All heavy atoms as a GROMACS GRO file, in nm:
protein
  548
    1TYR      N    1  -7.454   3.013  -2.476
    1TYR     CA    2  -7.313   2.994  -2.492
    1TYR      C    3  -7.235   3.100  -2.410
    1TYR      O    4  -7.255   3.215  -2.428
    1TYR     CB    5  -7.278   3.001  -2.639
    1TYR     CG    6  -7.133   3.000  -2.668
    1TYR    CD1    7  -7.061   2.880  -2.664
    1TYR    CD2    8  -7.070   3.112  -2.702
    1TYR    CE1    9  -6.929   2.880  -2.691
    1TYR    CE2   10  -6.932   3.115  -2.732
    1TYR     CZ   11  -6.861   2.996  -2.729
    1TYR     OH   12  -6.724   2.997  -2.759
    2LYS      N   13  -7.147   3.060  -2.326
    2LYS     CA   14  -7.064   3.141  -2.245
    2LYS      C   15  -6.921   3.113  -2.283
    2LYS      O   16  -6.877   3.001  -2.303
    2LYS     CB   17  -7.080   3.119  -2.095
    2LYS     CG   18  -7.212   3.166  -2.044
    2LYS     CD   19  -7.206   3.147  -1.891
    2LYS     CE   20  -7.337   3.204  -1.834
    2LYS     NZ   21  -7.336   3.188  -1.688
    3ARG      N   22  -6.846   3.225  -2.290
    3ARG     CA   23  -6.699   3.210  -2.311
    3ARG      C   24  -6.633   3.202  -2.179
    3ARG      O   25  -6.660   3.282  -2.086
    3ARG     CB   26  -6.646   3.333  -2.389
    3ARG     CG   27  -6.705   3.328  -2.526
    3ARG     CD   28  -6.636   3.432  -2.609
    3ARG     NE   29  -6.519   3.367  -2.660
    3ARG     CZ   30  -6.440   3.426  -2.746
    3ARG    NH1   31  -6.463   3.541  -2.794
    3ARG    NH2   32  -6.332   3.361  -2.788
    4ARG      N   33  -6.543   3.109  -2.162
    4ARG     CA   34  -6.469   3.097  -2.037
    4ARG      C   35  -6.323   3.124  -2.063
    4ARG      O   36  -6.266   3.083  -2.160
    4ARG     CB   37  -6.483   2.955  -1.986
    4ARG     CG   38  -6.622   2.920  -1.949
    4ARG     CD   39  -6.629   2.776  -1.903
    4ARG     NE   40  -6.775   2.747  -1.882
    4ARG     CZ   41  -6.818   2.648  -1.812
    4ARG    NH1   42  -6.724   2.565  -1.751
    4ARG    NH2   43  -6.937   2.621  -1.796
    5PRO      N   44  -6.261   3.193  -1.970
    5PRO     CA   45  -6.111   3.219  -1.990
    5PRO      C   46  -6.040   3.089  -1.991
    5PRO      O   47  -6.070   2.994  -1.914
    5PRO     CB   48  -6.078   3.310  -1.866
    5PRO     CG   49  -6.204   3.352  -1.810
    5PRO     CD   50  -6.310   3.263  -1.851
    6VAL      N   51  -5.934   3.081  -2.067
    6VAL     CA   52  -5.853   2.962  -2.078
    6VAL      C   53  -5.714   2.998  -2.048
    6VAL      O   54  -5.664   3.104  -2.108
    6VAL     CB   55  -5.861   2.896  -2.215
    6VAL    CG1   56  -5.772   2.779  -2.227
    6VAL    CG2   57  -6.007   2.848  -2.238
    7LEU      N   58  -5.646   2.924  -1.968
    7LEU     CA   59  -5.499   2.944  -1.943
    7LEU      C   60  -5.423   2.844  -2.021
    7LEU      O   61  -5.448   2.726  -2.006
    7LEU     CB   62  -5.471   2.936  -1.794
    7LEU     CG   63  -5.319   2.941  -1.764
    7LEU    CD1   64  -5.261   3.075  -1.792
    7LEU    CD2   65  -5.304   2.905  -1.614
    8SER      N   66  -5.332   2.894  -2.102
    8SER     CA   67  -5.235   2.799  -2.172
    8SER      C   68  -5.099   2.852  -2.142
    8SER      O   69  -5.072   2.973  -2.130
    8SER     CB   70  -5.260   2.813  -2.325
    8SER     OG   71  -5.389   2.760  -2.359
    9VAL      N   72  -5.010   2.754  -2.120
    9VAL     CA   73  -4.872   2.791  -2.097
    9VAL      C   74  -4.785   2.738  -2.207
    9VAL      O   75  -4.792   2.624  -2.245
    9VAL     CB   76  -4.823   2.725  -1.961
    9VAL    CG1   77  -4.678   2.756  -1.942
    9VAL    CG2   78  -4.908   2.773  -1.845
   10LEU      N   79  -4.714   2.825  -2.266
   10LEU     CA   80  -4.618   2.790  -2.377
   10LEU      C   81  -4.480   2.823  -2.330
   10LEU      O   82  -4.452   2.937  -2.282
   10LEU     CB   83  -4.651   2.874  -2.502
   10LEU     CG   84  -4.548   2.866  -2.615
   10LEU    CD1   85  -4.558   2.734  -2.682
   10LEU    CD2   86  -4.571   2.980  -2.710
   11VAL      N   87  -4.393   2.728  -2.337
   11VAL     CA   88  -4.253   2.749  -2.303
   11VAL      C   89  -4.169   2.756  -2.431
   11VAL      O   90  -4.182   2.664  -2.511
   11VAL     CB   91  -4.200   2.634  -2.210
   11VAL    CG1   92  -4.055   2.655  -2.179
   11VAL    CG2   93  -4.284   2.628  -2.088
   12THR      N   94  -4.094   2.861  -2.445
   12THR     CA   95  -4.015   2.879  -2.572
   12THR      C   96  -3.884   2.955  -2.537
   12THR      O   97  -3.884   3.028  -2.439
   12THR     CB   98  -4.093   2.954  -2.679
   12THR    OG1   99  -4.013   2.959  -2.797
   12THR    CG2  100  -4.135   3.090  -2.636
   13HIS      N  101  -3.786   2.935  -2.620
   13HIS     CA  102  -3.667   3.016  -2.606
   13HIS      C  103  -3.660   3.128  -2.713
   13HIS      O  104  -3.562   3.204  -2.716
   13HIS     CB  105  -3.542   2.922  -2.623
   13HIS     CG  106  -3.522   2.835  -2.510
   13HIS    ND1  107  -3.446   2.869  -2.399
   13HIS    CD2  108  -3.567   2.711  -2.483
   13HIS    CE1  109  -3.448   2.766  -2.312
   13HIS    NE2  110  -3.524   2.668  -2.358
   14SER      N  111  -3.769   3.140  -2.789
   14SER     CA  112  -3.781   3.240  -2.893
   14SER      C  113  -3.851   3.362  -2.840
   14SER      O  114  -3.971   3.357  -2.811
   14SER     CB  115  -3.856   3.186  -3.017
   14SER     OG  116  -3.884   3.294  -3.104
   15ILE      N  117  -3.778   3.470  -2.816
   15ILE     CA  118  -3.842   3.588  -2.762
   15ILE      C  119  -3.952   3.639  -2.852
   15ILE      O  120  -4.055   3.681  -2.805
   15ILE     CB  121  -3.736   3.700  -2.740
   15ILE    CG1  122  -3.621   3.644  -2.647
   15ILE    CG2  123  -3.794   3.827  -2.683
   15ILE    CD1  124  -3.665   3.609  -2.510
   16GLU      N  125  -3.924   3.646  -2.984
   16GLU     CA  126  -4.023   3.692  -3.077
   16GLU      C  127  -4.151   3.613  -3.077
   16GLU      O  128  -4.260   3.664  -3.077
   16GLU     CB  129  -3.969   3.698  -3.220
   16GLU     CG  130  -3.862   3.810  -3.244
   16GLU     CD  131  -3.721   3.771  -3.191
   16GLU    OE1  132  -3.704   3.657  -3.140
   16GLU    OE2  133  -3.638   3.855  -3.204
   17GLU      N  134  -4.138   3.480  -3.065
   17GLU     CA  135  -4.257   3.394  -3.054
   17GLU      C  136  -4.334   3.417  -2.933
   17GLU      O  137  -4.457   3.424  -2.935
   17GLU     CB  138  -4.211   3.246  -3.073
   17GLU     CG  139  -4.324   3.153  -3.121
   17GLU     CD  140  -4.369   3.182  -3.261
   17GLU    OE1  141  -4.298   3.249  -3.335
   17GLU    OE2  142  -4.477   3.135  -3.292
   18ALA      N  143  -4.268   3.433  -2.820
   18ALA     CA  144  -4.338   3.458  -2.692
   18ALA      C  145  -4.412   3.591  -2.703
   18ALA      O  146  -4.529   3.600  -2.659
   18ALA     CB  147  -4.237   3.462  -2.579
   19ALA      N  148  -4.348   3.694  -2.758
   19ALA     CA  149  -4.411   3.822  -2.769
   19ALA      C  150  -4.526   3.824  -2.868
   19ALA      O  151  -4.619   3.900  -2.851
   19ALA     CB  152  -4.303   3.933  -2.812
   20PHE      N  153  -4.527   3.734  -2.966
   20PHE     CA  154  -4.633   3.730  -3.060
   20PHE      C  155  -4.750   3.650  -3.004
   20PHE      O  156  -4.864   3.689  -3.026
   20PHE     CB  157  -4.581   3.660  -3.191
   20PHE     CG  158  -4.688   3.653  -3.297
   20PHE    CD1  159  -4.737   3.767  -3.359
   20PHE    CD2  160  -4.739   3.533  -3.336
   20PHE    CE1  161  -4.830   3.760  -3.457
   20PHE    CE2  162  -4.836   3.522  -3.434
   20PHE     CZ  163  -4.883   3.637  -3.500
   21LEU      N  164  -4.725   3.542  -2.933
   21LEU     CA  165  -4.831   3.455  -2.891
   21LEU      C  166  -4.890   3.471  -2.749
   21LEU      O  167  -5.000   3.426  -2.718
   21LEU     CB  168  -4.779   3.307  -2.898
   21LEU     CG  169  -4.750   3.250  -3.034
   21LEU    CD1  170  -4.688   3.110  -3.025
   21LEU    CD2  171  -4.868   3.248  -3.124
   22GLY      N  172  -4.817   3.552  -2.671
   22GLY     CA  173  -4.863   3.561  -2.528
   22GLY      C  174  -4.928   3.689  -2.497
   22GLY      O  175  -4.888   3.799  -2.530
   23SER      N  176  -5.041   3.681  -2.425
   23SER     CA  177  -5.103   3.800  -2.373
   23SER      C  178  -5.021   3.859  -2.257
   23SER      O  179  -5.020   3.976  -2.228
   23SER     CB  180  -5.250   3.780  -2.335
   23SER     OG  181  -5.258   3.683  -2.231
   24ARG      N  182  -4.953   3.763  -2.185
   24ARG     CA  183  -4.858   3.807  -2.078
   24ARG      C  184  -4.736   3.716  -2.108
   24ARG      O  185  -4.746   3.603  -2.141
   24ARG     CB  186  -4.914   3.779  -1.947
   24ARG     CG  187  -5.028   3.867  -1.918
   24ARG     CD  188  -5.061   3.894  -1.768
   24ARG     NE  189  -4.956   3.969  -1.710
   24ARG     CZ  190  -4.921   3.964  -1.580
   24ARG    NH1  191  -4.994   3.885  -1.500
   24ARG    NH2  192  -4.835   4.038  -1.530
   25VAL      N  193  -4.618   3.779  -2.087
   25VAL     CA  194  -4.490   3.710  -2.109
   25VAL      C  195  -4.416   3.706  -1.973
   25VAL      O  196  -4.400   3.815  -1.911
   25VAL     CB  197  -4.407   3.772  -2.218
   25VAL    CG1  198  -4.278   3.705  -2.234
   25VAL    CG2  199  -4.484   3.777  -2.350
   26PHE      N  200  -4.377   3.590  -1.931
   26PHE     CA  201  -4.307   3.581  -1.803
   26PHE      C  202  -4.170   3.529  -1.836
   26PHE      O  203  -4.144   3.444  -1.913
   26PHE     CB  204  -4.376   3.470  -1.713
   26PHE     CG  205  -4.515   3.512  -1.677
   26PHE    CD1  206  -4.625   3.477  -1.754
   26PHE    CD2  207  -4.542   3.589  -1.562
   26PHE    CE1  208  -4.753   3.514  -1.714
   26PHE    CE2  209  -4.663   3.628  -1.523
   26PHE     CZ  210  -4.772   3.588  -1.604
   27ILE      N  211  -4.073   3.591  -1.755
   27ILE     CA  212  -3.930   3.547  -1.767
   27ILE      C  213  -3.909   3.460  -1.644
   27ILE      O  214  -3.938   3.502  -1.532
   27ILE     CB  215  -3.832   3.668  -1.763
   27ILE    CG1  216  -3.868   3.765  -1.878
   27ILE    CG2  217  -3.693   3.616  -1.771
   27ILE    CD1  218  -3.847   3.718  -2.016
   28MET      N  219  -3.857   3.336  -1.666
   28MET     CA  220  -3.827   3.247  -1.556
   28MET      C  221  -3.682   3.220  -1.543
   28MET      O  222  -3.616   3.213  -1.644
   28MET     CB  223  -3.906   3.120  -1.571
   28MET     CG  224  -4.057   3.140  -1.567
   28MET     SD  225  -4.148   2.983  -1.576
   28MET     CE  226  -4.115   2.919  -1.410
   29ARG      N  227  -3.637   3.194  -1.427
   29ARG     CA  228  -3.497   3.152  -1.399
   29ARG      C  229  -3.500   3.053  -1.278
   29ARG      O  230  -3.568   3.084  -1.177
   29ARG     CB  231  -3.413   3.275  -1.362
   29ARG     CG  232  -3.268   3.248  -1.332
   29ARG     CD  233  -3.184   3.222  -1.450
   29ARG     NE  234  -3.176   3.342  -1.541
   29ARG     CZ  235  -3.158   3.325  -1.663
   29ARG    NH1  236  -3.132   3.209  -1.722
   29ARG    NH2  237  -3.158   3.437  -1.744
   30ALA      N  238  -3.444   2.941  -1.300
   30ALA     CA  239  -3.436   2.833  -1.198
   30ALA      C  240  -3.582   2.807  -1.140
   30ALA      O  241  -3.596   2.792  -1.018
   30ALA     CB  242  -3.348   2.885  -1.085
   31GLY      N  243  -3.674   2.794  -1.229
   31GLY     CA  244  -3.813   2.756  -1.184
   31GLY      C  245  -3.891   2.862  -1.116
   31GLY      O  246  -4.003   2.833  -1.071
   32ALA      N  247  -3.845   2.988  -1.120
   32ALA     CA  248  -3.922   3.098  -1.056
   32ALA      C  249  -3.944   3.212  -1.155
   32ALA      O  250  -3.855   3.238  -1.238
   32ALA     CB  251  -3.843   3.145  -0.932
   33ILE      N  252  -4.053   3.273  -1.143
   33ILE     CA  253  -4.081   3.392  -1.232
   33ILE      C  254  -4.004   3.507  -1.180
   33ILE      O  255  -4.014   3.542  -1.056
   33ILE     CB  256  -4.228   3.429  -1.239
   33ILE    CG1  257  -4.312   3.307  -1.303
   33ILE    CG2  258  -4.255   3.555  -1.308
   33ILE    CD1  259  -4.458   3.319  -1.287
   34VAL      N  260  -3.928   3.565  -1.263
   34VAL     CA  261  -3.844   3.686  -1.221
   34VAL      C  262  -3.894   3.819  -1.285
   34VAL      O  263  -3.851   3.923  -1.242
   34VAL     CB  264  -3.696   3.661  -1.251
   34VAL    CG1  265  -3.643   3.548  -1.168
   34VAL    CG2  266  -3.668   3.639  -1.396
   35ALA      N  267  -3.975   3.804  -1.390
   35ALA     CA  268  -4.030   3.924  -1.451
   35ALA      C  269  -4.160   3.891  -1.527
   35ALA      O  270  -4.167   3.779  -1.573
   35ALA     CB  271  -3.930   3.995  -1.546
   36ALA      N  272  -4.250   3.983  -1.533
   36ALA     CA  273  -4.372   3.962  -1.610
   36ALA      C  274  -4.406   4.092  -1.691
   36ALA      O  275  -4.383   4.201  -1.645
   36ALA     CB  276  -4.488   3.935  -1.512
   37PHE      N  277  -4.447   4.068  -1.809
   37PHE     CA  278  -4.484   4.178  -1.904
   37PHE      C  279  -4.620   4.157  -1.963
   37PHE      O  280  -4.651   4.049  -2.011
   37PHE     CB  281  -4.377   4.183  -2.023
   37PHE     CG  282  -4.237   4.204  -1.975
   37PHE    CD1  283  -4.155   4.100  -1.937
   37PHE    CD2  284  -4.184   4.332  -1.975
   37PHE    CE1  285  -4.026   4.121  -1.892
   37PHE    CE2  286  -4.059   4.356  -1.928
   37PHE     CZ  287  -3.980   4.249  -1.893
   38ASP      N  288  -4.704   4.259  -1.963
   38ASP     CA  289  -4.829   4.261  -2.036
   38ASP      C  290  -4.791   4.289  -2.180
   38ASP      O  291  -4.700   4.360  -2.219
   38ASP     CB  292  -4.920   4.369  -1.983
   38ASP     CG  293  -4.979   4.336  -1.849
   38ASP    OD1  294  -5.009   4.215  -1.828
   38ASP    OD2  295  -4.995   4.430  -1.768
   39ASN      N  296  -4.870   4.219  -2.273
   39ASN     CA  297  -4.835   4.237  -2.413
   39ASN      C  298  -4.955   4.306  -2.486
   39ASN      O  299  -5.055   4.241  -2.516
   39ASN     CB  300  -4.820   4.096  -2.474
   39ASN     CG  301  -4.781   4.099  -2.620
   39ASN    OD1  302  -4.771   4.207  -2.678
   39ASN    ND2  303  -4.758   3.988  -2.679
   40PRO      N  304  -4.944   4.430  -2.511
   40PRO     CA  305  -5.047   4.505  -2.582
   40PRO      C  306  -5.067   4.468  -2.725
   40PRO      O  307  -5.169   4.502  -2.788
   40PRO     CB  308  -5.003   4.655  -2.572
   40PRO     CG  309  -4.853   4.643  -2.562
   40PRO     CD  310  -4.828   4.519  -2.486
   41HIS      N  311  -4.975   4.385  -2.775
   41HIS     CA  312  -4.977   4.343  -2.918
   41HIS      C  313  -5.043   4.210  -2.941
   41HIS      O  314  -5.058   4.160  -3.053
   41HIS     CB  315  -4.839   4.347  -2.982
   41HIS     CG  316  -4.764   4.472  -2.956
   41HIS    ND1  317  -4.800   4.591  -3.016
   41HIS    CD2  318  -4.666   4.498  -2.872
   41HIS    CE1  319  -4.721   4.683  -2.968
   41HIS    NE2  320  -4.634   4.626  -2.884
   42PHE      N  321  -5.083   4.146  -2.829
   42PHE     CA  322  -5.143   4.012  -2.835
   42PHE      C  323  -5.264   4.015  -2.929
   42PHE      O  324  -5.351   4.098  -2.922
   42PHE     CB  325  -5.186   3.964  -2.701
   42PHE     CG  326  -5.261   3.835  -2.697
   42PHE    CD1  327  -5.193   3.719  -2.727
   42PHE    CD2  328  -5.393   3.831  -2.662
   42PHE    CE1  329  -5.259   3.596  -2.724
   42PHE    CE2  330  -5.464   3.708  -2.664
   42PHE     CZ  331  -5.392   3.589  -2.694
   43GLY      N  332  -5.267   3.917  -3.018
   43GLY     CA  333  -5.383   3.902  -3.111
   43GLY      C  334  -5.376   3.989  -3.231
   43GLY      O  335  -5.459   3.984  -3.321
   44ASP      N  336  -5.274   4.070  -3.246
   44ASP     CA  337  -5.253   4.161  -3.362
   44ASP      C  338  -5.167   4.087  -3.461
   44ASP      O  339  -5.044   4.084  -3.441
   44ASP     CB  340  -5.199   4.292  -3.316
   44ASP     CG  341  -5.180   4.392  -3.433
   44ASP    OD1  342  -5.213   4.355  -3.544
   44ASP    OD2  343  -5.133   4.503  -3.402
   45GLU      N  344  -5.230   4.041  -3.569
   45GLU     CA  345  -5.159   3.970  -3.669
   45GLU      C  346  -5.050   4.051  -3.738
   45GLU      O  347  -4.956   3.995  -3.788
   45GLU     CB  348  -5.249   3.904  -3.770
   45GLU     CG  349  -5.335   3.796  -3.703
   45GLU     CD  350  -5.421   3.723  -3.808
   45GLU    OE1  351  -5.390   3.725  -3.923
   45GLU    OE2  352  -5.514   3.664  -3.759
   46SER      N  353  -5.064   4.178  -3.745
   46SER     CA  354  -4.967   4.267  -3.808
   46SER      C  355  -4.860   4.315  -3.712
   46SER      O  356  -4.773   4.392  -3.750
   46SER     CB  357  -5.031   4.381  -3.878
   46SER     OG  358  -5.094   4.472  -3.780
   47ALA      N  359  -4.861   4.267  -3.590
   47ALA     CA  360  -4.773   4.319  -3.483
   47ALA      C  361  -4.629   4.309  -3.520
   47ALA      O  362  -4.543   4.400  -3.493
   47ALA     CB  363  -4.799   4.252  -3.352
   48ARG      N  364  -4.585   4.198  -3.582
   48ARG     CA  365  -4.446   4.173  -3.618
   48ARG      C  366  -4.387   4.279  -3.716
   48ARG      O  367  -4.271   4.287  -3.735
   48ARG     CB  368  -4.423   4.037  -3.673
   48ARG     CG  369  -4.440   3.929  -3.562
   48ARG     CD  370  -4.407   3.794  -3.619
   48ARG     NE  371  -4.441   3.693  -3.525
   48ARG     CZ  372  -4.389   3.571  -3.523
   48ARG    NH1  373  -4.308   3.538  -3.615
   48ARG    NH2  374  -4.426   3.489  -3.432
   49MET      N  375  -4.473   4.354  -3.772
   49MET     CA  376  -4.433   4.454  -3.869
   49MET      C  377  -4.420   4.593  -3.801
   49MET      O  378  -4.391   4.688  -3.870
   49MET     CB  379  -4.534   4.466  -3.987
   49MET     CG  380  -4.542   4.333  -4.057
   49MET     SD  381  -4.393   4.270  -4.127
   49MET     CE  382  -4.367   4.379  -4.258
   50SER      N  383  -4.448   4.600  -3.674
   50SER     CA  384  -4.451   4.736  -3.606
   50SER      C  385  -4.324   4.753  -3.520
   50SER      O  386  -4.268   4.667  -3.461
   50SER     CB  387  -4.576   4.748  -3.515
   50SER     OG  388  -4.561   4.669  -3.399
   51GLU      N  389  -4.287   4.878  -3.510
   51GLU     CA  390  -4.172   4.918  -3.430
   51GLU      C  391  -4.201   4.892  -3.279
   51GLU      O  392  -4.115   4.852  -3.201
   51GLU     CB  393  -4.145   5.066  -3.447
   51GLU     CG  394  -4.018   5.113  -3.389
   51GLU     CD  395  -3.980   5.254  -3.424
   51GLU    OE1  396  -4.007   5.291  -3.541
   51GLU    OE2  397  -3.930   5.325  -3.339
   52GLU      N  398  -4.330   4.916  -3.237
   52GLU     CA  399  -4.371   4.895  -3.099
   52GLU      C  400  -4.349   4.745  -3.056
   52GLU      O  401  -4.310   4.719  -2.942
   52GLU     CB  402  -4.516   4.936  -3.073
   52GLU     CG  403  -4.534   5.085  -3.089
   52GLU     CD  404  -4.553   5.126  -3.232
   52GLU    OE1  405  -4.580   5.039  -3.321
   52GLU    OE2  406  -4.531   5.244  -3.264
   53PHE      N  407  -4.379   4.658  -3.141
   53PHE     CA  408  -4.360   4.513  -3.115
   53PHE      C  409  -4.214   4.486  -3.083
   53PHE      O  410  -4.184   4.420  -2.989
   53PHE     CB  411  -4.407   4.430  -3.234
   53PHE     CG  412  -4.382   4.281  -3.218
   53PHE    CD1  413  -4.466   4.205  -3.141
   53PHE    CD2  414  -4.275   4.225  -3.281
   53PHE    CE1  415  -4.442   4.067  -3.128
   53PHE    CE2  416  -4.250   4.086  -3.266
   53PHE     CZ  417  -4.333   4.008  -3.189
   54TYR      N  418  -4.120   4.536  -3.168
   54TYR     CA  419  -3.981   4.513  -3.141
   54TYR      C  420  -3.927   4.591  -3.022
   54TYR      O  421  -3.828   4.549  -2.965
   54TYR     CB  422  -3.902   4.534  -3.275
   54TYR     CG  423  -3.925   4.407  -3.360
   54TYR    CD1  424  -4.013   4.406  -3.461
   54TYR    CD2  425  -3.853   4.290  -3.327
   54TYR    CE1  426  -4.035   4.289  -3.531
   54TYR    CE2  427  -3.873   4.174  -3.400
   54TYR     CZ  428  -3.963   4.173  -3.504
   54TYR     OH  429  -3.986   4.058  -3.573
   55ARG      N  430  -3.995   4.692  -2.983
   55ARG     CA  431  -3.957   4.754  -2.858
   55ARG      C  432  -3.981   4.658  -2.743
   55ARG      O  433  -3.906   4.655  -2.648
   55ARG     CB  434  -4.030   4.892  -2.836
   55ARG     CG  435  -3.974   5.002  -2.917
   55ARG     CD  436  -4.042   5.134  -2.872
   55ARG     NE  437  -4.008   5.233  -2.972
   55ARG     CZ  438  -4.096   5.311  -3.038
   55ARG    NH1  439  -4.219   5.302  -3.018
   55ARG    NH2  440  -4.051   5.397  -3.124
   56LEU      N  441  -4.100   4.597  -2.741
   56LEU     CA  442  -4.135   4.498  -2.642
   56LEU      C  443  -4.034   4.381  -2.648
   56LEU      O  444  -3.984   4.340  -2.541
   56LEU     CB  445  -4.272   4.439  -2.663
   56LEU     CG  446  -4.312   4.320  -2.574
   56LEU    CD1  447  -4.318   4.364  -2.426
   56LEU    CD2  448  -4.449   4.265  -2.613
   57VAL      N  449  -3.994   4.334  -2.766
   57VAL     CA  450  -3.896   4.228  -2.780
   57VAL      C  451  -3.767   4.268  -2.717
   57VAL      O  452  -3.701   4.191  -2.641
   57VAL     CB  453  -3.880   4.189  -2.928
   57VAL    CG1  454  -3.755   4.101  -2.942
   57VAL    CG2  455  -4.006   4.122  -2.980
   58MET      N  456  -3.719   4.390  -2.742
   58MET     CA  457  -3.595   4.441  -2.687
   58MET      C  458  -3.605   4.455  -2.535
   58MET      O  459  -3.511   4.425  -2.465
   58MET     CB  460  -3.553   4.574  -2.753
   58MET     CG  461  -3.518   4.566  -2.895
   58MET     SD  462  -3.393   4.427  -2.933
   58MET     CE  463  -3.257   4.494  -2.840
   59GLU      N  464  -3.721   4.496  -2.488
   59GLU     CA  465  -3.740   4.506  -2.341
   59GLU      C  466  -3.733   4.370  -2.278
   59GLU      O  467  -3.672   4.353  -2.167
   59GLU     CB  468  -3.873   4.568  -2.310
   59GLU     CG  469  -3.898   4.595  -2.158
   59GLU     CD  470  -4.030   4.673  -2.132
   59GLU    OE1  471  -4.106   4.703  -2.233
   59GLU    OE2  472  -4.057   4.689  -2.018
   60LEU      N  473  -3.789   4.268  -2.341
   60LEU     CA  474  -3.776   4.132  -2.291
   60LEU      C  475  -3.629   4.085  -2.296
   60LEU      O  476  -3.585   4.021  -2.196
   60LEU     CB  477  -3.863   4.034  -2.368
   60LEU     CG  478  -4.014   4.052  -2.366
   60LEU    CD1  479  -4.084   3.979  -2.475
   60LEU    CD2  480  -4.062   4.012  -2.232
   61ARG      N  481  -3.559   4.117  -2.402
   61ARG     CA  482  -3.420   4.076  -2.407
   61ARG      C  483  -3.341   4.146  -2.300
   61ARG      O  484  -3.249   4.081  -2.242
   61ARG     CB  485  -3.365   4.112  -2.544
   61ARG     CG  486  -3.414   4.018  -2.652
   61ARG     CD  487  -3.338   4.048  -2.784
   61ARG     NE  488  -3.400   3.976  -2.894
   61ARG     CZ  489  -3.381   3.843  -2.922
   61ARG    NH1  490  -3.302   3.779  -2.845
   61ARG    NH2  491  -3.438   3.786  -3.021
   62ARG      N  492  -3.364   4.271  -2.268
   62ARG     CA  493  -3.289   4.341  -2.166
   62ARG      C  494  -3.314   4.272  -2.034
   62ARG      O  495  -3.232   4.261  -1.946
   62ARG     CB  496  -3.332   4.492  -2.168
   62ARG     CG  497  -3.257   4.573  -2.260
   62ARG     CD  498  -3.278   4.724  -2.234
   62ARG     NE  499  -3.417   4.763  -2.257
   62ARG     CZ  500  -3.470   4.798  -2.374
   62ARG    NH1  501  -3.395   4.797  -2.481
   62ARG    NH2  502  -3.596   4.833  -2.382
   63SER      N  503  -3.438   4.236  -2.008
   63SER     CA  504  -3.483   4.166  -1.885
   63SER      C  505  -3.399   4.039  -1.868
   63SER      O  506  -3.357   4.012  -1.761
   63SER     CB  507  -3.626   4.141  -1.882
   63SER     OG  508  -3.666   4.075  -1.761
   64LEU      N  509  -3.390   3.964  -1.976
   64LEU     CA  510  -3.313   3.839  -1.972
   64LEU      C  511  -3.167   3.869  -1.939
   64LEU      O  512  -3.104   3.798  -1.858
   64LEU     CB  513  -3.328   3.763  -2.105
   64LEU     CG  514  -3.455   3.689  -2.122
   64LEU    CD1  515  -3.462   3.646  -2.267
   64LEU    CD2  516  -3.463   3.579  -2.027
   65ALA      N  517  -3.108   3.972  -2.002
   65ALA     CA  518  -2.973   4.003  -1.983
   65ALA      C  519  -2.944   4.049  -1.836
   65ALA      O  520  -2.847   4.014  -1.778
   65ALA     CB  521  -2.925   4.107  -2.085
   66GLU      N  522  -3.034   4.133  -1.783
   66GLU     CA  523  -3.019   4.177  -1.649
   66GLU      C  524  -3.032   4.064  -1.550
   66GLU      O  525  -2.959   4.059  -1.450
   66GLU     CB  526  -3.129   4.285  -1.617
   66GLU     CG  527  -3.111   4.412  -1.688
   66GLU     CD  528  -3.236   4.506  -1.671
   66GLU    OE1  529  -3.329   4.462  -1.606
   66GLU    OE2  530  -3.231   4.613  -1.736
   67ASP      N  531  -3.118   3.971  -1.580
   67ASP     CA  532  -3.145   3.856  -1.491
   67ASP      C  533  -3.020   3.764  -1.493
   67ASP      O  534  -2.987   3.705  -1.388
   67ASP     CB  535  -3.269   3.784  -1.528
   67ASP     CG  536  -3.296   3.667  -1.438
   67ASP    OD1  537  -3.304   3.692  -1.320
   67ASP    OD2  538  -3.311   3.554  -1.482
   68ALA      N  539  -2.958   3.759  -1.608
   68ALA     CA  540  -2.841   3.669  -1.612
   68ALA      C  541  -2.716   3.718  -1.547
   68ALA      O  542  -2.623   3.650  -1.512
   68ALA     CB  543  -2.812   3.634  -1.762
   69ALA      N  544  -2.714   3.852  -1.535
   69ALA     CA  545  -2.592   3.920  -1.475
   69ALA      C  546  -2.580   3.895  -1.332
   69ALA      O  547  -2.663   3.855  -1.258
   69ALA     CB  548  -2.603   4.068  -1.502
   0.00000   0.00000   0.00000
């Protein structure tokens, strides 16, 4: 039995959900990737209870705000 990497793409408008479910989070605008973030909290079921998780969420929100400006 061999494990093979699997790529799944989830599109959401929920920043918290993206940060919880994605090993990498990409910000897109007009069909192009404008920012990419590694998620050190991926797979951690208790992540939503940590301050570090919400720092990542705020960083993602700032990226969206900068991109919209």
